[in-house]
BAFI-3210 file (N, C-alpha, C; in Angstrom, 3 decimals, decimal comma, padded with zeros to 6 digits):
// residues 219
n [1|2|3|4|5|6|7|8|9|10|11|12|13|14|15|16|17|18|19|20|21|22|23|24|25|26|27|28|29|30|31|32|33|34|35|36|37|38|39|40|41|42|43|44|45|46|47|48|49|50|51|52|53|54|55|56|57|58|59|60|61|62|63|64|65|66|67|68|69|70|71|72|73|74|75|76|77|78|79|80|81|82|83|84|85|86|87|88|89|90|91|92|93|94|95|96|97|98|99|100|101|102|103|104|105|106|107|108|109|110|111|112|113|114|115|116|117|118|119|120|121|122|123|124|125|126|127|128|129|130|131|132|133|134|135|136|137|138|139|140|141|142|143|144|145|146|147|148|149|150|151|152|153|154|155|156|157|158|159|160|161|162|163|164|165|166|167|168|169|170|171|172|173|174|175|176|177|178|179|180|181|182|183|184|185|186|187|188|189|190|191|192|193|194|195|196|197|198|199|200|201|202|203|204|205|206|207|208|209|210|211|212|213|214|215|216|217|218|219]
n.u [030,006|032,022|034,514|034,412|031,649|030,115|030,713|029,584|026,893|026,233|026,718|024,480|022,437|022,620|021,963|019,097|018,155|018,723|016,981|014,377|014,494|014,448|012,013|010,383|011,078|010,037|007,348|006,798|007,010|005,001|002,959|003,067|001,861|-000,798|-004,005|-006,484|-007,358|-007,068|-009,540|-011,027|-011,660|-011,438|-008,178|-006,841|-005,149|-002,190|-000,602|001,666|001,568|003,062|006,078|007,948|010,748|013,639|017,078|020,028|023,230|026,816|029,661|032,806|035,058|038,041|041,100|043,896|047,097|049,228|047,716|045,590|043,513|041,002|038,287|037,243|035,226|036,261|037,324|039,547|042,472|044,666|047,854|050,539|050,306|047,409|044,017|041,350|037,579|034,642|031,432|027,997|024,802|021,279|018,504|015,285|012,049|009,490|008,333|006,286|003,606|002,852|-000,440|-001,981|-002,366|-001,335|-002,517|-004,937|-008,374|-008,746|-009,611|-012,363|-013,293|-015,861|-017,073|-019,676|-021,829|-025,136|-026,805|-028,925|-030,007|-029,204|-026,975|-026,402|-025,111|-026,097|-023,778|-022,671|-021,173|-019,431|-018,305|-016,670|-014,873|-012,548|-013,441|-015,910|-017,409|-019,499|-018,634|-019,167|-019,976|-017,723|-015,553|-015,037|-013,173|-014,049|-013,402|-012,715|-010,856|-008,736|-006,472|-006,596|-008,993|-008,535|-006,704|-007,807|-010,171|-008,706|-008,133|-010,310|-010,524|-011,230|-010,325|-009,906|-009,520|-010,283|-012,738|-015,285|-017,728|-019,932|-019,450|-019,436|-019,140|-021,642|-021,043|-017,789|-016,689|-017,946|-020,035|-020,327|-023,254|-025,502|-025,386|-023,155|-022,806|-022,537|-023,817|-024,025|-024,463|-023,354|-022,725|-022,547|-021,298|-023,392|-021,775|-019,802|-018,402|-019,820|-018,249|-016,685|-014,560|-015,006|-013,169|-013,566|-012,169|-012,447|-011,049|-010,148|-008,616|-005,899|-006,766|-007,980|-010,041|-011,280|-013,486|-014,629|-016,872|-018,978|-019,230|-021,772|-025,056|-027,875|-031,015]
n.v [-002,929|-000,123|000,114|002,407|003,412|001,634|002,136|004,542|004,039|001,962|003,630|005,670|004,042|003,143|005,494|005,992|003,871|004,258|006,494|005,302|003,644|005,391|006,583|004,242|003,751|006,338|005,616|003,624|004,343|006,255|004,359|002,855|004,081|004,118|002,950|003,246|005,149|005,153|004,619|003,329|004,514|005,791|006,634|009,285|008,339|008,005|008,113|007,792|008,412|008,746|009,874|012,437|013,332|015,248|014,922|016,478|015,799|015,751|014,324|013,308|011,069|009,584|007,831|006,699|006,865|003,916|002,602|-000,565|000,274|000,852|002,660|005,476|007,592|010,919|012,732|013,851|015,230|013,759|012,108|012,388|011,391|011,388|010,657|012,406|012,690|014,686|014,143|014,832|014,563|014,500|013,227|012,446|011,526|009,402|007,868|005,586|004,200|001,003|000,161|-000,873|-004,339|-005,065|-004,044|-005,179|-005,562|-004,491|-005,564|-004,598|-004,131|-003,670|-002,667|-002,547|-001,157|-001,744|-000,804|-002,880|-003,453|-002,261|-003,525|-005,125|-005,572|-005,390|-006,500|-005,711|-006,879|-006,168|-006,983|-006,105|-005,291|-003,006|-002,785|-002,720|-005,283|-007,530|-009,549|-012,610|-015,506|-015,418|-016,234|-014,659|-013,722|-012,784|-010,974|-010,563|-007,659|-008,174|-006,641|-004,171|-003,461|-003,132|-001,120|001,051|001,224|001,670|004,648|005,477|005,786|003,047|000,380|-002,474|-005,431|-008,014|-009,563|-010,741|-013,584|-013,178|-011,472|-011,648|-012,793|-014,038|-015,570|-016,410|-016,954|-015,596|-015,950|-014,415|-013,505|-013,530|-010,866|-009,857|-009,643|-009,782|-010,861|-010,927|-011,065|-009,253|-009,596|-007,816|-008,091|-007,673|-006,617|-005,107|-002,086|000,836|002,847|001,442|000,424|-001,420|-003,395|-004,892|-006,855|-007,565|-009,601|-010,448|-012,377|-010,382|-008,084|-006,126|-004,829|-002,461|-002,131|000,128|-000,013|001,296|000,195|000,645|002,213|003,649|001,838]
n.w [-030,878|-029,692|-027,068|-025,974|-026,510|-025,412|-022,734|-022,270|-022,803|-021,039|-018,515|-018,977|-018,896|-016,104|-014,901|-015,748|-014,320|-011,854|-011,472|-011,885|-009,704|-007,534|-007,815|-007,539|-004,899|-003,449|-004,070|-002,458|000,190|000,350|000,103|002,230|003,814|006,600|005,473|007,083|009,835|013,484|014,269|012,456|010,243|006,699|005,352|003,314|000,357|-001,538|-005,017|-007,280|-010,420|-012,872|-014,057|-015,293|-017,102|-017,810|-018,466|-018,878|-019,869|-019,376|-020,457|-020,060|-021,284|-020,570|-021,687|-020,560|-021,705|-022,428|-021,096|-020,731|-022,369|-020,844|-019,809|-017,857|-015,868|-015,849|-012,810|-011,582|-012,884|-014,505|-014,240|-016,656|-020,148|-022,052|-023,569|-024,518|-024,783|-025,003|-024,484|-024,952|-023,905|-023,980|-021,890|-022,084|-020,959|-019,966|-016,708|-016,211|-014,027|-013,167|-012,999|-009,662|-009,143|-011,569|-013,789|-014,023|-012,761|-009,556|-006,259|-004,132|-000,945|001,400|004,619|007,062|009,448|011,311|013,899|015,890|018,266|021,573|022,279|019,882|016,801|013,002|010,702|007,669|004,676|001,342|-001,836|-004,543|-007,462|-009,222|-011,584|-011,300|-011,076|-009,655|-006,606|-006,775|-004,318|-002,962|000,032|002,892|005,598|008,779|012,039|015,473|016,067|018,900|019,991|018,755|019,786|022,620|022,337|021,401|023,246|025,571|024,753|025,104|027,540|029,067|030,315|028,610|029,733|028,849|026,625|027,313|027,286|026,076|023,871|020,618|017,237|015,060|012,799|011,261|008,767|005,993|002,893|000,061|-001,546|-004,270|-005,064|-004,510|-001,248|001,916|005,406|008,777|012,421|015,305|018,437|021,511|024,932|027,693|029,746|029,124|029,723|028,455|027,208|025,607|022,826|020,121|017,610|014,300|011,751|008,277|006,019|002,718|000,462|-000,260|000,458|003,317|005,439|008,225|011,022|013,414|016,731|018,963|022,045|023,636|023,536|022,063|022,317]
ca.u [030,118|033,237|034,502|033,788|030,462|029,635|030,751|028,598|025,581|026,086|026,584|023,357|021,585|022,597|021,301|018,077|017,992|018,795|015,802|013,509|014,401|013,852|010,342|009,727|010,942|009,038|006,102|006,744|006,872|003,352|002,028|003,207|000,980|-002,179|-005,319|-007,459|-006,873|-007,303|-010,975|-011,201|-012,070|-010,323|-007,428|-006,205|-003,702|-001,136|-000,288|002,215|000,798|003,908|007,103|008,276|012,089|014,824|018,354|021,215|024,261|027,966|030,540|034,304|035,790|039,718|041,733|045,317|048,257|050,048|046,998|045,057|042,093|040,132|037,874|036,621|034,912|037,182|037,217|040,722|043,274|045,570|049,408|051,141|049,215|046,082|043,117|039,690|036,677|033,786|030,216|026,864|023,728|019,954|017,776|013,894|011,215|008,470|008,374|004,658|003,538|001,965|-001,661|-002,327|-002,961|-000,731|-003,551|-006,106|-009,289|-008,678|-010,673|-012,993|-013,978|-016,280|-017,730|-020,609|-022,863|-026,204|-027,037|-030,340|-030,254|-028,000|-025,833|-026,305|-025,131|-025,864|-022,780|-022,593|-019,882|-019,431|-017,171|-016,616|-013,681|-012,646|-014,035|-017,580|-018,005|-019,752|-018,094|-020,431|-019,301|-016,322|-015,429|-014,730|-013,164|-014,412|-012,764|-012,666|-009,361|-008,718|-005,535|-007,082|-010,137|-007,945|-005,813|-008,933|-010,881|-007,851|-008,325|-011,627|-010,578|-011,632|-009,267|-010,524|-008,624|-010,995|-014,056|-016,157|-018,067|-020,886|-019,039|-018,991|-019,709|-022,622|-020,313|-016,485|-016,385|-019,396|-019,889|-020,966|-024,398|-025,273|-025,166|-021,793|-022,700|-022,949|-024,279|-023,697|-024,863|-022,182|-023,254|-021,738|-021,601|-023,810|-021,018|-018,990|-018,545|-020,462|-017,355|-015,834|-014,526|-014,462|-012,779|-013,896|-011,384|-012,501|-009,999|-010,438|-007,281|-004,736|-007,393|-008,683|-010,881|-011,572|-014,800|-014,890|-018,201|-018,968|-020,298|-023,014|-026,003|-029,411|-031,923]
ca.v [-001,632|000,128|-000,027|003,835|003,363|000,445|002,317|005,636|003,305|001,422|004,689|005,983|002,924|003,094|006,653|005,611|002,651|005,207|007,412|004,421|003,424|006,563|006,694|003,016|003,666|007,142|005,260|002,621|005,029|006,807|003,263|002,193|005,049|003,327|003,370|003,716|005,740|004,468|004,572|002,468|005,666|005,601|007,984|009,576|007,675|008,837|007,204|008,381|007,661|009,035|010,867|013,144|013,930|015,515|015,288|017,002|014,992|016,094|013,212|013,050|009,993|009,602|006,656|006,793|006,268|003,111|001,393|-001,357|000,926|000,810|003,930|006,005|008,923|011,998|013,147|014,699|015,529|012,360|012,670|011,777|011,685|010,863|011,144|012,713|012,927|014,950|013,597|015,387|014,008|014,884|012,163|012,884|010,553|009,492|006,636|005,432|003,393|000,102|000,188|-001,946|-005,674|-005,388|-003,582|-006,107|-004,940|-004,408|-005,930|-003,417|-004,666|-002,662|-003,278|-001,303|-001,664|-001,288|-000,950|-003,344|-003,073|-001,542|-004,510|-005,950|-004,834|-006,285|-006,313|-006,089|-006,725|-006,019|-007,365|-005,783|-004,875|-001,416|-002,747|-002,419|-006,227|-007,897|-010,812|-013,476|-016,791|-015,162|-016,447|-013,275|-013,895|-011,419|-011,271|-009,378|-007,502|-007,712|-005,733|-002,889|-003,158|-002,658|000,137|001,903|001,539|002,600|005,779|006,319|005,679|001,927|-000,880|-003,901|-006,575|-009,124|-009,181|-011,256|-014,381|-012,754|-010,525|-012,670|-013,026|-015,170|-016,053|-015,753|-016,921|-015,392|-016,145|-013,385|-013,770|-012,923|-009,247|-009,424|-008,974|-011,217|-010,183|-011,297|-010,449|-009,136|-009,205|-007,362|-008,459|-006,540|-006,343|-004,200|-000,477|001,732|003,611|000,513|000,387|-002,983|-003,254|-005,690|-006,747|-008,505|-010,125|-011,288|-012,399|-009,495|-007,106|-006,132|-003,605|-002,688|-001,001|000,210|-000,347|001,361|-001,017|001,296|003,060|003,452|000,602]
ca.w [-030,391|-029,207|-025,519|-025,407|-026,719|-024,295|-021,681|-022,224|-022,863|-019,433|-017,795|-019,100|-018,416|-014,742|-014,503|-015,775|-013,199|-010,487|-011,585|-011,532|-008,215|-006,676|-007,984|-006,691|-003,313|-003,121|-004,237|-001,438|001,261|000,300|-000,028|003,523|004,895|006,995|004,598|007,772|010,984|014,612|014,609|011,148|009,240|005,347|005,125|002,087|000,083|-002,648|-005,887|-008,327|-011,813|-013,674|-013,808|-016,682|-016,689|-018,577|-017,935|-019,670|-019,377|-019,925|-020,126|-020,515|-020,919|-020,643|-021,854|-020,387|-022,764|-021,790|-020,368|-021,638|-023,066|-020,125|-019,647|-016,638|-015,819|-015,420|-011,734|-011,452|-013,794|-014,471|-014,840|-018,003|-021,348|-021,936|-024,568|-023,776|-025,412|-024,859|-024,755|-024,584|-024,289|-023,311|-021,882|-021,510|-021,129|-018,851|-016,068|-016,038|-012,903|-013,578|-011,826|-008,867|-009,685|-012,943|-014,823|-013,777|-011,741|-008,214|-005,451|-003,237|000,269|002,370|005,851|007,795|010,547|011,613|015,108|016,000|019,582|022,361|022,208|018,895|015,446|011,792|009,899|006,395|003,963|000,239|-002,295|-006,155|-008,144|-009,687|-012,979|-011,158|-011,184|-008,514|-006,774|-005,795|-003,981|-001,879|001,323|003,639|006,902|009,729|013,000|016,300|016,406|019,940|020,189|018,264|020,206|023,580|022,280|021,078|024,437|026,361|024,333|025,650|029,328|029,285|030,421|028,333|029,970|027,948|025,697|027,795|026,808|025,112|022,802|019,841|015,942|014,690|011,622|010,934|007,423|005,529|001,738|-000,552|-002,306|-006,081|-004,966|-003,567|-000,016|003,123|006,417|010,087|013,537|016,203|019,719|022,662|025,983|028,312|031,134|028,895|029,539|027,064|025,965|025,186|021,346|019,386|016,077|013,661|010,633|007,428|005,113|001,211|-000,217|000,246|000,913|004,660|006,207|009,714|011,428|015,009|016,899|020,119|022,759|024,251|022,412|022,326|021,841]
c.u [031,409|033,226|033,912|032,250|029,572|029,636|029,880|027,275|025,304|025,927|025,251|022,388|021,408|022,065|019,791|017,361|017,609|017,449|014,672|013,512|014,165|012,424|009,684|009,957|010,196|007,784|005,907|006,468|005,445|002,679|002,122|002,294|-000,466|-003,269|-006,451|-006,701|-007,352|-008,705|-011,614|-011,730|-010,979|-009,745|-007,189|-005,091|-003,256|-000,727|000,474|002,049|002,134|004,946|007,728|009,704|012,758|016,168|019,414|022,487|025,538|028,990|031,746|034,928|037,274|040,198|043,164|046,421|049,009|049,130|046,105|043,808|041,249|039,528|037,330|036,152|036,067|037,008|038,314|041,543|044,486|047,031|049,648|050,192|048,288|045,200|041,797|039,031|035,391|032,313|029,050|025,745|022,495|019,006|016,499|013,078|010,054|008,343|006,781|004,783|002,830|000,848|-001,547|-002,879|-002,563|-001,648|-004,846|-007,121|-008,757|-009,779|-010,931|-013,616|-014,494|-016,890|-018,775|-021,493|-024,158|-026,663|-028,804|-030,866|-029,153|-026,967|-025,760|-026,187|-025,352|-024,870|-022,952|-021,317|-020,069|-018,093|-017,407|-015,159|-013,784|-013,039|-015,778|-018,246|-018,346|-019,135|-018,779|-019,670|-017,826|-016,447|-014,645|-014,510|-013,260|-014,155|-012,573|-011,299|-008,994|-007,636|-005,770|-007,752|-009,613|-007,302|-006,941|-009,826|-009,934|-008,034|-009,418|-011,620|-011,234|-010,691|-009,956|-009,483|-009,405|-012,498|-015,382|-016,795|-019,104|-020,803|-018,570|-019,833|-020,740|-021,869|-019,055|-015,960|-018,121|-018,999|-020,582|-022,166|-024,284|-024,952|-023,819|-021,639|-023,083|-023,195|-024,130|-024,386|-023,598|-022,895|-022,076|-022,268|-022,421|-023,175|-020,090|-019,250|-019,030|-019,340|-016,492|-015,687|-014,395|-014,248|-012,781|-013,090|-011,689|-011,486|-010,763|-009,317|-006,353|-005,449|-008,040|-009,015|-011,215|-012,750|-014,639|-016,303|-018,209|-019,735|-021,632|-023,624|-027,202|-030,146|-032,300]
c.v [-001,415|000,231|001,499|003,944|002,413|001,440|003,547|005,227|002,759|002,606|005,453|005,504|003,088|004,230|006,682|004,762|003,414|006,010|006,621|003,821|004,151|006,731|005,470|003,254|005,036|006,700|004,229|003,110|005,499|005,466|002,713|003,008|004,316|003,647|003,489|004,177|004,895|003,734|003,839|003,452|005,627|007,016|008,166|009,073|008,080|007,887|008,080|007,949|007,629|010,129|011,326|013,793|014,405|015,807|015,355|016,387|015,459|015,073|013,672|012,090|009,908|008,246|007,122|006,224|005,145|002,028|000,660|-001,074|001,146|002,437|004,134|007,280|009,901|012,781|014,020|014,664|014,420|012,799|012,035|012,070|010,947|011,470|011,340|012,856|013,446|014,522|014,511|014,873|014,465|013,546|012,820|011,545|010,493|008,019|006,626|004,163|002,395|000,180|-001,005|-003,299|-005,683|-004,939|-004,350|-005,500|-005,468|-004,815|-004,712|-004,264|-003,698|-003,445|-002,322|-002,055|-000,778|-001,864|-001,695|-003,037|-002,308|-002,355|-005,341|-005,256|-005,724|-005,895|-006,812|-005,680|-006,826|-006,060|-007,155|-005,605|-003,569|-001,561|-002,598|-003,969|-006,747|-009,229|-011,631|-014,714|-016,586|-015,554|-015,072|-013,734|-012,731|-012,111|-010,172|-009,193|-007,320|-006,764|-004,252|-002,517|-002,464|-001,374|001,468|002,511|002,214|004,050|006,684|005,956|004,169|000,605|-002,048|-005,087|-007,816|-008,900|-009,828|-012,279|-014,024|-011,842|-011,480|-012,302|-014,194|-016,026|-015,497|-016,049|-016,557|-015,483|-015,185|-014,083|-013,298|-011,374|-009,102|-009,325|-010,179|-010,227|-011,447|-010,539|-010,478|-008,750|-008,857|-007,522|-007,029|-005,868|-005,228|-002,787|000,047|002,422|002,624|000,415|-000,984|-002,936|-004,679|-005,756|-007,819|-008,451|-011,159|-011,326|-011,355|-008,127|-007,156|-004,694|-003,756|-001,569|-001,064|000,456|000,197|000,255|-000,586|001,637|003,195|002,210|000,941]
c.w [-029,665|-027,956|-025,174|-025,553|-025,706|-023,235|-021,331|-021,961|-021,507|-018,364|-017,784|-018,721|-016,797|-014,261|-014,707|-014,760|-012,028|-010,354|-011,075|-010,422|-007,439|-006,670|-007,134|-005,141|-002,716|-003,101|-002,785|-000,219|001,128|000,476|001,368|004,431|005,135|006,213|005,554|008,998|012,289|014,924|013,228|010,099|008,039|005,540|003,681|001,678|-001,130|-003,432|-006,771|-009,801|-012,693|-013,242|-015,262|-016,260|-017,724|-018,216|-018,745|-019,184|-020,243|-019,568|-020,549|-020,169|-021,449|-020,885|-021,708|-021,116|-021,846|-021,123|-021,240|-022,431|-022,330|-019,788|-018,250|-016,702|-015,355|-013,889|-011,446|-012,445|-013,678|-015,020|-016,024|-019,182|-021,576|-023,205|-024,224|-025,099|-024,821|-024,937|-024,419|-024,893|-023,181|-023,326|-021,431|-021,754|-019,915|-018,343|-015,919|-015,206|-013,513|-012,481|-011,150|-009,319|-011,226|-013,996|-014,532|-012,812|-010,543|-007,307|-004,428|-002,300|001,121|003,464|006,402|008,642|011,032|012,993|015,394|017,332|020,324|022,060|020,941|017,497|014,151|011,055|008,211|005,249|002,251|-000,606|-003,861|-006,139|-008,663|-011,050|-012,733|-011,393|-010,018|-008,191|-005,850|-005,467|-003,167|-000,737|001,934|005,094|007,952|010,917|013,981|016,519|017,737|020,516|019,987|019,282|022,056|023,562|022,269|022,400|025,444|026,094|025,052|026,946|029,819|029,667|030,026|028,283|028,919|027,323|026,270|026,584|025,675|023,971|021,551|018,200|015,748|013,656|011,684|009,610|006,692|004,003|001,204|-001,568|-003,856|-006,070|-004,599|-002,184|000,850|004,497|007,752|011,332|014,724|017,555|020,708|023,855|026,883|029,414|030,425|029,015|028,142|026,372|025,417|023,596|021,118|017,941|015,586|012,065|009,532|006,278|003,952|000,207|000,499|000,808|002,384|004,798|007,460|009,818|012,695|015,093|018,394|020,785|023,023|023,136|022,615|021,721|020,340]
res [x|x|x|x|x|x|x|x|x|x|x|x|x|x|x|x|x|x|x|x|x|x|x|x|x|x|x|x|x|x|x|x|x|x|x|x|x|x|x|x|x|x|x|x|x|x|x|x|x|x|x|x|x|x|x|x|x|x|x|x|x|x|x|x|x|x|x|x|x|x|x|x|x|x|x|x|x|x|x|x|x|x|x|x|x|x|x|x|x|x|x|x|x|x|x|x|x|x|x|x|x|x|x|x|x|x|x|x|x|x|x|x|x|x|x|x|x|x|x|x|x|x|x|x|x|x|x|x|x|x|x|x|x|x|x|x|x|x|x|x|x|x|x|x|x|x|x|x|x|x|x|x|x|x|x|x|x|x|x|x|x|x|x|x|x|x|x|x|x|x|x|x|x|x|x|x|x|x|x|x|x|x|x|x|x|x|x|x|x|x|x|x|x|x|x|x|x|x|x|x|x|x|x|x|x|x|x|x|x|x|x|x|x|x|x|x|x|x|x]
***
């Protein structure tokens, strides 16, 4: 390959890399948006599946007389004799995003609660994947998110300094059964104000979900 051909090829390659980098950065910004709001409710997320592009490029390479034969893109007129060549190219194609998990089924973790009494909730976790497979025998870690609980309680006008001893989970490590589910009880201390909000966070691998629970309620 001649120096000129190599120069043009590398320039076009750099252009394509710049387009791909722009798409990646845009997706990273969209992916950085929170998946749930401050109350633990799911929010809309966005994914860029592909980008179709068409770029028309006009290049002019300049080889200055008396030089060692190096090439440069012409930005301004060069003094002295030179030889030039115009090159026109049209680039078109499609950049396709790799699905999450590099095309493998992605983990789906869900959490829900059912109030059994005024201060006791039954927490249910479910683990599946995007292929519809049930994930049995998976260890899910469940915790009370103290910082998030304090912040949400403050929104409700409650200064949640501590959670009190009676606020606890019966289990913090849950193993999913043959149906891909696991359950435990969440007890809330009777001394906490009814408007207090408690946040539970479940983790399985890189996946995590949150659930907000109001301290008060009917029996």
